[in-house]
N, C-alpha and C positions, 0 to 999 in steps of 0.2 A: 503496501499499500506507501501513496503516495502521499503528500501535505495536502493534496485534493481532494483526497480519497479519505482522509481523517475528516478535512472540514466537513465532506458531505453526511461522512457516518456523524460526526456530532451534532448536527441537524437534526440527521430522522429521528438522533432519540434525544430529540429536548432541551440540548445543553445550553444553559444560555452562556451568548455570545462576551459578557464580561467576565468569564469564567475561567479562560484562554486566548493562547494571540499563538499565530504559527505566521513565521515570518514569512512573507510575500505570498502568504495568502491569507488568511484574516487579521489585522491590527486595526481595534476598534481603537473609536475615535471618542471624546475624548480615553485617555487610557486609564484605565481603572487599578484604581490603589491597593487591588493583591488579583494576579490571577497562573494560572499556571503558561505555561509558555513553549516551544518547538522552534530548538534555533539551530543556524550550518555555522561551527567553531571555523575559525582564521582555519585552522590545520584540515581541513577537512570533516572531521568530525562534524556527526551532530548532538546537541545538548537538549535534554529537557526537563523543566528546573520550574521554582516557584519566583516569582515577585512579591512582593511584599516591604512599605515602607522606603521604595525606593531604591531596592538593592536586588539582584537578582543571584538565587544563587541557583546552583548546578545541582539538580541530584543524581545524572546521570549521563553520562558520556558513552555516544552509539559508533560505530563504526562505517553505520549508510543511515538511509531516509528511511527505511522500510522499519528498525528498528525501534526508532526515536517513534514514530510513527504511532507502533504499535502500543510503546510503554506510554506515552502520552493519555493513549486510550484505553489504558487498563487507570489513568491515574483518575480520568474525568469520567469513565462509565461504573 
């Protein structure tokens, strides 16, 4: 699954838009005060984590987009 597929799955499951951010696919505005995220890292890995109180905390690093999407879905569903 890629980021677009993850977004579609979250919509289908009724997860509120403000609960997550997926880099390049779903970036809510204004930025919510806290949310879970999926983003690419500068080294080519993928990261999932939580944004809270202005700080990004990486919970896990993944070798590919599919693994990161699966992890985000497990966190939100």
